[in-house]
Structures are given as structure tokens and as C-alpha cells.
N, C-alpha and C positions, 0 to 999 in steps of 0.2 A: 498298149497299156490300158487296163480297165478303168473307167471312171469311178467315182464314188457311188456306193450302192444307193439305190433309191430308198427313201423311207417306206417302212411298211404302211400300206393303205388300210384304213379302218373305216367301217360304216357303222353308225349308231342308229339302231331301230328302236325308238323309245318315245312314248307319248308324254313323258314328263320333261317338258322343254328345259326347265331350269337345270336338272341334273344332266341332261344330254349336252347342253351347251357348256356346262362346267367341265364335264369329262372331256369334251372335244378340246377345250382350251388347254387343259392340263396335259393332254396327250400331244398336242401340237408343240407345246413347250419342249416335250421330249423328242421332238423331230419327226413325228408321224404325220402322214397326210390323213386328215380326218373329215369325214362328211356326216351330217346329220340328215337322215332320210326324211322326205316328205311323206306323211302318212295319209295319203289321199285314197288310194285304190290298191287292194291286195295284189292283183294281177300286174299292174303297172309297177309295183314295188319289186316284185319277183323279176320282171322283165329287166328293170334297171340293174338289179344285181347281176343277172346272167349276161347282160350286154357287156359289162366291164367289172368282173368279179373282184372285190376287194380281197386283201389277204385275210382279214378277220372281220366278222360281223358281231357287234355287241347287240344282243337281242333281248328285249323285255318280253315277258310272256303275256301281260294283261294290257293289250294295246287298244282294245275297244273300237268303237266307231266302225269304219269301213274296213279295217284290217282284221280285227277280231283276235283269235287265239294265236299267240306268238309260237307256241309249240308246233302248230301245223305249218309254220314257215321253215322250220329247221331242215327237214329233208329237201325240199326243193332248193333252198340255199345252198345246202351241201352238194347237191347234184350239179349245181353250176360251178362248183370248184372252190367255194369259199369256206373257211373254217367258221364255226359259230360258237360263241361264248355267251351263255345266258347270264344276264345281269338283271335280276328281277327282285321286286318286293314281295312276290308270291310266297306264302308259307304252305301252300298246298303241295304236299309231298308227291301225290300222284301226278300232278301237273309238271312238276320239276323232273320227276323220273321219266315221264313220257318224252320230255325234251332231250334227255340224255339217251334214251332208247332210239330216238330219231337221229341221233348223231352229234349232238352238242358235245364239245370237248370238256365242258365243266359248267359249274353253276356258281355264281357269285351273288351274294345278298346285298341289296341296296341299304340294309341296316348297318353294314360294316362302316367303320370310319372312312371318310372319303380318301385319305392317304393310303389306306389298306387296299381299297377298291382300285386305285390307280396302280399301286405296285403289283397286284395281281393280274390286272390287265396287261401291263408291260411284260410280265412273265409269260402270259398266254401268247402275246404278240411274237415273242422270241421263240415260240414253239415248245415252251415248257408245259409239262403235264400238271394240271391243277387238282386232279382227282387221282388218288392211288387206285390201282386195279381193284383191290378188295373193297374200296368205298363205292366204286362204280357198280360192282357185282351185287353188293348189298342193297343198293338203291334199286337195281332192276329186280332183285328178288322180292323186295317190298312191293314193287309195281305189280309182279305176278300174283302175289298174295292178295293184293287189293282188287285185281281183276277177277280172281276167283271168287272172292267174297261177293262182288257186284253181280257176277253171273248167278250165284246162289240166290240173291235177293230178287233178281229179275226172272228167274225161272217160272214161278207161278203165273206171271203175267203172259208168258208165252203160250200158256193153255187157253187164253181167252180167245174167243171167236172174234172175227173182225167187227161184228156188231156190238159185241160186249165191250170191246175196247173203245168203240165210239161212245157208248153209253158212259163208260167210266170217265172219259175225258169231259163229257157234258157235265156229269156230277162234279168233277174237279173245278169246273167253271162257275159252280154255284147253282146250277139248274135243278129243278126238282123233277120227279118222274112225270108229273102232270105237264110241265113246260116241255120236256123232251118229247112226249107223245104228241103234244099239239105241234111242235115244230116239225116233226117228222110225219105227221098226219097218220099216225097208227094208234091203236088201242093202248090204254094205260096198261092193260093186263099184259100186253106184249112187252113193254118196257120193264114191267115188274118182274117178268119171267127172266129177262136178261139180266136184271139186277141180282136176282137169286143165283143165277149162273156165276156171276162175278164173285159174290160172297163165298159160294162153295168153293170155287177154284182158288181163291186167295186164302181161304181159311179163316175168314173174319165174320163178325156177326152184324155189321151195320154198314151203311153207305159211308159214314164218317170214317170208320176204320178202313175202309177200301181206299178212300182218297188218301188218307194218312199213310197207308202202306205204299201207295203209288209215289207219293212225295218222298218218303224215306228211301225208297229203292232208286229214285231218279228216273223212274219209268215215263213220267209225264214229259220230262225234257227229251229223253230218248225217243219217244214215239213222235214228239213234235218235229224232231230233226229228221225223221225218216219218212214223214209225209210229203 
């Protein structure tokens, strides 16, 4: 004769300690085994999940510190055999859609009443679908549209030479042409020529506009992450 079924095991990955502990307490009352993860190191966190995968991970997206972007954790956690439910205060549709694309079963908002949040988590733990297929597809369509718009904004920056890109980054740090030339031990005329190339390729008329365009397109963050 089979013994009683073990309660579903849940892992909460969230840097908001009060909410994490409140959810853990409410879910334990419902008979679940619940653990709140230590957010010390990203790789150690993934290793912990993979060593003994829970049935369901409740994942925040804005984790900060040593963990960073929660959306980047969805696929490795899924690959370890755990389901992932996003529970986030983020209102960034692109961020949320990325998590769904990576394999999250759904998205819950922290702004919902606590009782609603717990009810939806219980439904997810039972294996119920929280997102209708059409809702998921629309979210992913919006993600594709956002990426296409982003590629359009970034396309002019791809025409910059390596040196022009370096000059633009220095301008964005507030350096003048004179300072850049002195730092690089080159003639000011050389740097001014590179600035002219930047303005032409970006279709702007001033250094200020070039920096503003780079900020608006997210190019500075992208180029920083690729270095």
C-alpha cells in the first residue's frame, strides 16, 4: 500500500525577504515544503537547484547583487527539471516576455492582493496553466516586435569603426575631444575626424545628439556588456 504523497517542494528565489518569508509561511500552512534560497552567488544557486530540483521555483526577476537578472535563471533552472513561475514586481513587458520565452510557465505580479498571489501559486503547484495559449503567444509576439524595433535603433551603431565606437563611449563619459586626444596621445585632428565619422553614420549634427542617440538605443549598455 502506498504511503501518503509527499507535499510539493517549492523554492522561492526573491530578494524581498518580507514577501518571501510571508509566502513561505502561507504555503507551508497549505502543506507544501518551502525553502527560501540564499542569494549569495548565481552559480551556487543554480548548482543547489540542480542537485535536488524542487517541483516549482517562484522566481523574482529583479534580484540585484550577485544574482542579477532573474530571467537569465529560467532556462538553467528548467534544464535541471524544475518548473518556474515568475513572481515579480517588474512592469517591464520585455523582461517578463523574455522569462516566458525562456520557459517560465507564467507570470504573477507582486502588486496583486496577497491572497490572490497565494491562490495562483497553489494552482501552479497543482500543475494548472496560469496563462492561456493566446496570452502567451501575444506576449511573445510583443517580444519579437520589441526586438525588431531595438535592432532598428542599433543598426546605425553597427556601422561605427572600432575606434569610432571607443570615441563615442568616451564622449558619453563626458570627455572632450581635447581630453580624449591627450589620453590616447594622438592629435586632436585625428579624434575630430573620428567624431565627424560618428555624426555622419548616426545621422546627427552634434556630439550631444550622438550621445543621446546612444543612450536612447541602449547601445552604451550593450557595448559595455560585450567588452
